[in-house]
C-alpha positions as protocol buffer text, in pm:
chain_id: "A"
residue {
  index: 1
  type: PHE
  ca { x: 17118 y: 3100 z: -20762 }
}
residue {
  index: 2
  type: PHE
  ca { x: 16859 y: 3200 z: -20495 }
}
residue {
  index: 3
  type: ALA
  ca { x: 16717 y: 2851 z: -20461 }
}
residue {
  index: 4
  type: GLU
  ca { x: 17053 y: 2689 z: -20446 }
}
residue {
  index: 5
  type: LYS
  ca { x: 17171 y: 2899 z: -20186 }
}
residue {
  index: 6
  type: LEU
  ca { x: 16850 y: 2890 z: -19981 }
}
residue {
  index: 7
  type: THR
  ca { x: 16852 y: 2499 z: -20005 }
}
residue {
  index: 8
  type: THR
  ca { x: 17205 y: 2480 z: -19873 }
}
residue {
  index: 9
  type: TYR
  ca { x: 17129 y: 2689 z: -19580 }
}
residue {
  index: 10
  type: ILE
  ca { x: 16813 y: 2504 z: -19503 }
}
residue {
  index: 11
  type: LEU
  ca { x: 16972 y: 2164 z: -19545 }
}
residue {
  index: 12
  type: ILE
  ca { x: 17253 y: 2229 z: -19328 }
}
residue {
  index: 13
  type: SER
  ca { x: 17030 y: 2401 z: -19044 }
}
residue {
  index: 14
  type: VAL
  ca { x: 16767 y: 2133 z: -19065 }
}
residue {
  index: 15
  type: VAL
  ca { x: 17039 y: 1859 z: -18984 }
}
residue {
  index: 16
  type: ILE
  ca { x: 17206 y: 2055 z: -18708 }
}
residue {
  index: 17
  type: GLY
  ca { x: 16868 y: 2176 z: -18557 }
}
residue {
  index: 18
  type: ALA
  ca { x: 16713 y: 1818 z: -18583 }
}
residue {
  index: 19
  type: ARG
  ca { x: 17012 y: 1650 z: -18420 }
}
residue {
  index: 20
  type: LEU
  ca { x: 17042 y: 1895 z: -18144 }
}
residue {
  index: 21
  type: GLY
  ca { x: 16666 y: 1889 z: -18084 }
}
residue {
  index: 22
  type: HIS
  ca { x: 16675 y: 1503 z: -18043 }
}
residue {
  index: 23
  type: ILE
  ca { x: 16942 y: 1540 z: -17788 }
}
residue {
  index: 24
  type: LEU
  ca { x: 16762 y: 1810 z: -17598 }
}
residue {
  index: 25
  type: PHE
  ca { x: 16421 y: 1664 z: -17612 }
}
residue {
  index: 26
  type: TYR
  ca { x: 16467 y: 1274 z: -17613 }
}
residue {
  index: 27
  type: GLU
  ca { x: 16801 y: 1209 z: -17467 }
}
residue {
  index: 28
  type: ASN
  ca { x: 16980 y: 1277 z: -17163 }
}
residue {
  index: 29
  type: GLY
  ca { x: 17186 y: 1573 z: -17256 }
}
residue {
  index: 30
  type: ARG
  ca { x: 17441 y: 1534 z: -16983 }
}
residue {
  index: 31
  type: ASP
  ca { x: 17562 y: 1210 z: -17146 }
}
residue {
  index: 32
  type: TYR
  ca { x: 17666 y: 1408 z: -17448 }
}
residue {
  index: 33
  type: LEU
  ca { x: 17845 y: 1669 z: -17249 }
}
residue {
  index: 34
  type: LEU
  ca { x: 18067 y: 1405 z: -17126 }
}
residue {
  index: 35
  type: HIS
  ca { x: 18117 y: 1259 z: -17471 }
}
residue {
  index: 36
  type: PRO
  ca { x: 18060 y: 1542 z: -17709 }
}
residue {
  index: 37
  type: LEU
  ca { x: 18163 y: 1348 z: -18022 }
}
residue {
  index: 38
  type: ARG
  ca { x: 17857 y: 1128 z: -17974 }
}
residue {
  index: 39
  type: ILE
  ca { x: 17648 y: 1426 z: -18105 }
}
residue {
  index: 40
  type: LEU
  ca { x: 17801 y: 1350 z: -18462 }
}
residue {
  index: 41
  type: LYS
  ca { x: 17685 y: 991 z: -18449 }
}
residue {
  index: 42
  type: THR
  ca { x: 17328 y: 998 z: -18575 }
}
residue {
  index: 43
  type: TRP
  ca { x: 17317 y: 649 z: -18640 }
}
residue {
  index: 44
  type: GLU
  ca { x: 17338 y: 592 z: -18270 }
}
residue {
  index: 45
  type: GLY
  ca { x: 17056 y: 854 z: -18184 }
}
residue {
  index: 46
  type: GLY
  ca { x: 16824 y: 1029 z: -18407 }
}
residue {
  index: 47
  type: LEU
  ca { x: 16672 y: 1360 z: -18530 }
}
residue {
  index: 48
  type: ALA
  ca { x: 16400 y: 1556 z: -18380 }
}
residue {
  index: 49
  type: SER
  ca { x: 16128 y: 1736 z: -18608 }
}
residue {
  index: 50
  type: HIS
  ca { x: 16094 y: 2018 z: -18342 }
}
residue {
  index: 51
  type: GLY
  ca { x: 16462 y: 2082 z: -18362 }
}
residue {
  index: 52
  type: ALA
  ca { x: 16431 y: 2058 z: -18742 }
}
residue {
  index: 53
  type: ILE
  ca { x: 16155 y: 2348 z: -18738 }
}
residue {
  index: 54
  type: ILE
  ca { x: 16399 y: 2550 z: -18503 }
}
residue {
  index: 55
  type: GLY
  ca { x: 16700 y: 2479 z: -18762 }
}
residue {
  index: 56
  type: VAL
  ca { x: 16462 y: 2591 z: -19051 }
}
residue {
  index: 57
  type: VAL
  ca { x: 16376 y: 2911 z: -18868 }
}
residue {
  index: 58
  type: CYS
  ca { x: 16736 y: 2979 z: -18796 }
}
residue {
  index: 59
  type: GLY
  ca { x: 16874 y: 2899 z: -19146 }
}
residue {
  index: 60
  type: ALA
  ca { x: 16618 y: 3088 z: -19338 }
}
residue {
  index: 61
  type: THR
  ca { x: 16682 y: 3395 z: -19096 }
}
residue {
  index: 62
  type: LEU
  ca { x: 17054 y: 3364 z: -19174 }
}
residue {
  index: 63
  type: PHE
  ca { x: 16989 y: 3331 z: -19538 }
}
residue {
  index: 64
  type: TYR
  ca { x: 16768 y: 3637 z: -19539 }
}
residue {
  index: 65
  type: ARG
  ca { x: 17003 y: 3848 z: -19360 }
}
residue {
  index: 66
  type: LYS
  ca { x: 17247 y: 3769 z: -19618 }
}
residue {
  index: 67
  type: VAL
  ca { x: 17055 y: 3820 z: -19930 }
}
residue {
  index: 68
  type: SER
  ca { x: 16808 y: 4099 z: -19823 }
}
residue {
  index: 69
  type: LYS
  ca { x: 17013 y: 4378 z: -19990 }
}
residue {
  index: 70
  type: GLU
  ca { x: 16997 y: 4188 z: -20327 }
}
residue {
  index: 71
  type: TYR
  ca { x: 16638 y: 4108 z: -20311 }
}
residue {
  index: 72
  type: PRO
  ca { x: 16473 y: 4432 z: -20153 }
}
residue {
  index: 73
  type: GLY
  ca { x: 16111 y: 4282 z: -20215 }
}
residue {
  index: 74
  type: LEU
  ca { x: 16181 y: 3992 z: -20001 }
}
residue {
  index: 75
  type: SER
  ca { x: 16057 y: 3985 z: -19627 }
}
residue {
  index: 76
  type: ILE
  ca { x: 16129 y: 3716 z: -19386 }
}
residue {
  index: 77
  type: LEU
  ca { x: 15743 y: 3625 z: -19369 }
}
residue {
  index: 78
  type: ARG
  ca { x: 15760 y: 3600 z: -19749 }
}
residue {
  index: 79
  type: LEU
  ca { x: 16072 y: 3364 z: -19737 }
}
residue {
  index: 80
  type: PHE
  ca { x: 15891 y: 3152 z: -19460 }
}
residue {
  index: 81
  type: ASP
  ca { x: 15573 y: 3132 z: -19695 }
}
residue {
  index: 82
  type: LEU
  ca { x: 15803 y: 3023 z: -19989 }
}
residue {
  index: 83
  type: LEU
  ca { x: 15910 y: 2731 z: -19757 }
}
residue {
  index: 84
  type: THR
  ca { x: 15563 y: 2602 z: -19653 }
}
residue {
  index: 85
  type: VAL
  ca { x: 15492 y: 2374 z: -19943 }
}
residue {
  index: 86
  type: PRO
  ca { x: 15851 y: 2196 z: -19940 }
}
residue {
  index: 87
  type: ALA
  ca { x: 15819 y: 2162 z: -19572 }
}
residue {
  index: 88
  type: LEU
  ca { x: 15490 y: 1989 z: -19576 }
}
residue {
  index: 89
  type: PHE
  ca { x: 15617 y: 1748 z: -19861 }
}
residue {
  index: 90
  type: SER
  ca { x: 15932 y: 1684 z: -19645 }
}
residue {
  index: 91
  type: SER
  ca { x: 15722 y: 1620 z: -19330 }
}
residue {
  index: 92
  type: THR
  ca { x: 15518 y: 1350 z: -19517 }
}
residue {
  index: 93
  type: LEU
  ca { x: 15820 y: 1168 z: -19630 }
}
residue {
  index: 94
  type: ILE
  ca { x: 15980 y: 1195 z: -19269 }
}
residue {
  index: 95
  type: ARG
  ca { x: 15682 y: 1038 z: -19118 }
}
residue {
  index: 96
  type: LEU
  ca { x: 15664 y: 763 z: -19391 }
}
residue {
  index: 97
  type: GLY
  ca { x: 16040 y: 698 z: -19297 }
}
residue {
  index: 98
  type: ASN
  ca { x: 15926 y: 677 z: -18928 }
}
residue {
  index: 99
  type: PHE
  ca { x: 15677 y: 402 z: -19010 }
}
residue {
  index: 100
  type: MET
  ca { x: 15919 y: 214 z: -19210 }
}
residue {
  index: 101
  type: ASN
  ca { x: 16168 y: 221 z: -18936 }
}
residue {
  index: 102
  type: GLN
  ca { x: 15907 y: 132 z: -18678 }
}
residue {
  index: 103
  type: GLU
  ca { x: 15980 y: 438 z: -18440 }
}
residue {
  index: 104
  type: ILE
  ca { x: 15741 y: 696 z: -18309 }
}
residue {
  index: 105
  type: LEU
  ca { x: 15493 y: 427 z: -18213 }
}
residue {
  index: 106
  type: GLY
  ca { x: 15128 y: 466 z: -18153 }
}
residue {
  index: 107
  type: THR
  ca { x: 14958 y: 332 z: -17830 }
}
residue {
  index: 108
  type: GLU
  ca { x: 14788 y: 4 z: -17842 }
}
residue {
  index: 109
  type: THR
  ca { x: 14464 y: -37 z: -18010 }
}
residue {
  index: 110
  type: THR
  ca { x: 14194 y: -288 z: -18084 }
}
residue {
  index: 111
  type: LEU
  ca { x: 14089 y: -105 z: -18396 }
}
residue {
  index: 112
  type: PRO
  ca { x: 14099 y: -309 z: -18723 }
}
residue {
  index: 113
  type: TRP
  ca { x: 14364 y: -110 z: -18877 }
}
residue {
  index: 114
  type: GLY
  ca { x: 14601 y: -157 z: -18591 }
}
residue {
  index: 115
  type: ILE
  ca { x: 14952 y: -255 z: -18693 }
}
residue {
  index: 116
  type: ILE
  ca { x: 15180 y: -503 z: -18529 }
}
residue {
  index: 117
  type: PHE
  ca { x: 15527 y: -384 z: -18593 }
}
residue {
  index: 118
  type: GLY
  ca { x: 15762 y: -674 z: -18606 }
}
residue {
  index: 119
  type: ASN
  ca { x: 16086 y: -500 z: -18499 }
}
residue {
  index: 120
  type: PRO
  ca { x: 15984 y: -189 z: -18300 }
}
residue {
  index: 121
  type: ALA
  ca { x: 16263 y: 70 z: -18265 }
}
residue {
  index: 122
  type: ASP
  ca { x: 16187 y: 70 z: -17882 }
}
residue {
  index: 123
  type: GLY
  ca { x: 16186 y: -294 z: -17838 }
}
residue {
  index: 124
  type: SER
  ca { x: 15816 y: -285 z: -17725 }
}
residue {
  index: 125
  type: SER
  ca { x: 15586 y: -584 z: -17731 }
}
residue {
  index: 126
  type: PHE
  ca { x: 15409 y: -689 z: -18053 }
}
residue {
  index: 127
  type: LEU
  ca { x: 15061 y: -583 z: -17996 }
}
residue {
  index: 128
  type: PRO
  ca { x: 14842 y: -390 z: -18238 }
}
residue {
  index: 129
  type: ARG
  ca { x: 14927 y: -8 z: -18223 }
}
residue {
  index: 130
  type: HIS
  ca { x: 14780 y: 305 z: -18399 }
}
residue {
  index: 131
  type: PRO
  ca { x: 14979 y: 381 z: -18703 }
}
residue {
  index: 132
  type: ALA
  ca { x: 15037 y: 722 z: -18576 }
}
residue {
  index: 133
  type: GLN
  ca { x: 15319 y: 768 z: -18850 }
}
residue {
  index: 134
  type: LEU
  ca { x: 15059 y: 714 z: -19122 }
}
residue {
  index: 135
  type: TYR
  ca { x: 14818 y: 954 z: -18952 }
}
residue {
  index: 136
  type: GLU
  ca { x: 15071 y: 1225 z: -18941 }
}
residue {
  index: 137
  type: ALA
  ca { x: 15195 y: 1148 z: -19300 }
}
residue {
  index: 138
  type: GLY
  ca { x: 14838 y: 1151 z: -19421 }
}
residue {
  index: 139
  type: PHE
  ca { x: 14746 y: 1491 z: -19272 }
}
residue {
  index: 140
  type: TYR
  ca { x: 15073 y: 1642 z: -19406 }
}
residue {
  index: 141
  type: LEU
  ca { x: 15014 y: 1511 z: -19734 }
}
residue {
  index: 142
  type: LEU
  ca { x: 14660 y: 1658 z: -19722 }
}
residue {
  index: 143
  type: VAL
  ca { x: 14773 y: 2001 z: -19616 }
}
residue {
  index: 144
  type: PHE
  ca { x: 15031 y: 1986 z: -19877 }
}
residue {
  index: 145
  type: PHE
  ca { x: 14801 y: 1948 z: -20147 }
}
residue {
  index: 146
  type: ILE
  ca { x: 14585 y: 2210 z: -20015 }
}
residue {
  index: 147
  type: PHE
  ca { x: 14874 y: 2459 z: -19986 }
}
residue {
  index: 148
  type: ALA
  ca { x: 14996 y: 2369 z: -20327 }
}
residue {
  index: 149
  type: ARG
  ca { x: 14624 y: 2418 z: -20484 }
}
residue {
  index: 150
  type: PHE
  ca { x: 14604 y: 2760 z: -20317 }
}
residue {
  index: 151
  type: PHE
  ca { x: 14949 y: 2881 z: -20292 }
}
residue {
  index: 152
  type: MET
  ca { x: 14929 y: 3148 z: -20551 }
}
residue {
  index: 153
  type: ARG
  ca { x: 14587 y: 3296 z: -20405 }
}
residue {
  index: 154
  type: LEU
  ca { x: 14730 y: 3305 z: -20058 }
}
residue {
  index: 155
  type: PHE
  ca { x: 15084 y: 3406 z: -20123 }
}
residue {
  index: 156
  type: PRO
  ca { x: 15010 y: 3786 z: -20159 }
}
residue {
  index: 157
  type: TYR
  ca { x: 14934 y: 3802 z: -19794 }
}
residue {
  index: 158
  type: LYS
  ca { x: 15263 y: 3793 z: -19626 }
}
residue {
  index: 159
  type: GLY
  ca { x: 15300 y: 3533 z: -19347 }
}
residue {
  index: 160
  type: LEU
  ca { x: 14946 y: 3397 z: -19393 }
}
residue {
  index: 161
  type: LEU
  ca { x: 15069 y: 3071 z: -19540 }
}
residue {
  index: 162
  type: THR
  ca { x: 15322 y: 3045 z: -19261 }
}
residue {
  index: 163
  type: SER
  ca { x: 15070 y: 3125 z: -18948 }
}
residue {
  index: 164
  type: VAL
  ca { x: 14804 y: 2877 z: -19108 }
}
residue {
  index: 165
  type: LEU
  ca { x: 15067 y: 2622 z: -19136 }
}
residue {
  index: 166
  type: PHE
  ca { x: 15187 y: 2645 z: -18778 }
}
residue {
  index: 167
  type: THR
  ca { x: 14839 y: 2666 z: -18636 }
}
residue {
  index: 168
  type: ALA
  ca { x: 14723 y: 2357 z: -18835 }
}
residue {
  index: 169
  type: LEU
  ca { x: 15020 y: 2144 z: -18766 }
}
residue {
  index: 170
  type: PHE
  ca { x: 15071 y: 2228 z: -18391 }
}
residue {
  index: 171
  type: LEU
  ca { x: 14699 y: 2166 z: -18339 }
}
residue {
  index: 172
  type: PHE
  ca { x: 14707 y: 1834 z: -18509 }
}
residue {
  index: 173
  type: ARG
  ca { x: 15014 y: 1743 z: -18333 }
}
residue {
  index: 174
  type: PHE
  ca { x: 14874 y: 1845 z: -17997 }
}
residue {
  index: 175
  type: ALA
  ca { x: 14584 y: 1601 z: -18064 }
}
residue {
  index: 176
  type: ILE
  ca { x: 14789 y: 1298 z: -18202 }
}
residue {
  index: 177
  type: GLU
  ca { x: 15027 y: 1309 z: -17902 }
}
residue {
  index: 178
  type: PHE
  ca { x: 14744 y: 1129 z: -17707 }
}
residue {
  index: 179
  type: ILE
  ca { x: 14776 y: 825 z: -17909 }
}
residue {
  index: 180
  type: LYS
  ca { x: 15155 y: 816 z: -17940 }
}
residue {
  index: 181
  type: ASN
  ca { x: 15385 y: 652 z: -17692 }
}
residue {
  index: 182
  type: GLU
  ca { x: 15599 y: 871 z: -17497 }
}
residue {
  index: 183
  type: GLN
  ca { x: 15936 y: 909 z: -17613 }
}
residue {
  index: 184
  type: SER
  ca { x: 16104 y: 1189 z: -17438 }
}
residue {
  index: 185
  type: TYR
  ca { x: 16361 y: 1146 z: -17164 }
}
residue {
  index: 186
  type: TRP
  ca { x: 16213 y: 1451 z: -16985 }
}
residue {
  index: 187
  type: MET
  ca { x: 15847 y: 1386 z: -17025 }
}
residue {
  index: 188
  type: THR
  ca { x: 15809 y: 1047 z: -16887 }
}
residue {
  index: 189
  type: HIS
  ca { x: 15455 y: 1002 z: -16717 }
}
residue {
  index: 190
  type: SER
  ca { x: 15371 y: 1363 z: -16792 }
}
residue {
  index: 191
  type: THR
  ca { x: 14993 y: 1443 z: -16892 }
}
residue {
  index: 192
  type: PHE
  ca { x: 15106 y: 1680 z: -17169 }
}
residue {
  index: 193
  type: THR
  ca { x: 15397 y: 1604 z: -17404 }
}
C-alpha cells in the first residue's frame, strides 16, 4: 500500500514538475500564457530534469503529510532517502533516452569517441560531439550501484543518502555543463548555465 501510493504521488508530480520545468527553463513562458493548452502537448516540447526534481520534492512532501500519522517512524528525510536509489536508476534511463533521441547534445570534439548524430533534435550540424548524455548516464549508473551496495549501511543516518546524492549530482552536473550545448531560452551566451 505504501509503495503503491508513493509511486502514484511521485509519478504524477514528476510529470507535472518536469513539464513545467521545461517551459520555465527552456522555453519562452509567455508563449504558454497566450496558449495555455500547449502545456499539455508534451510531444511539442519536452520535460526537464530540474523540474522533475522539484516535482519529486513536492510530491514526496504531499505524500508524507498524508501518511505521517499512519507511519509515525517515518520522517521526510527518511522518505527522501528511500527515493535515492530508484531516482538514480530512473536518471540513468532518462539520459539513455536523451541519447537515443539525439537531444541534450555535447559540444563539438576531436576526441576519438566523439559521436556524429544523424538527426540531432536541435537541427545542428553533423560534427563529432561529446556524448554528454552517455557521460551522465554512466555517472548516474555508477552512483546507483554504489548507493544500492551501501544502502543498508547508510540508511540509518536520516538524510545522509539524500544529501550525498544531491551534492554528487549537482557537482557533476555543474562540471558537465561545460561540454554541453546551451539549450535554455534564458541562458543563451551565459558563462554559467
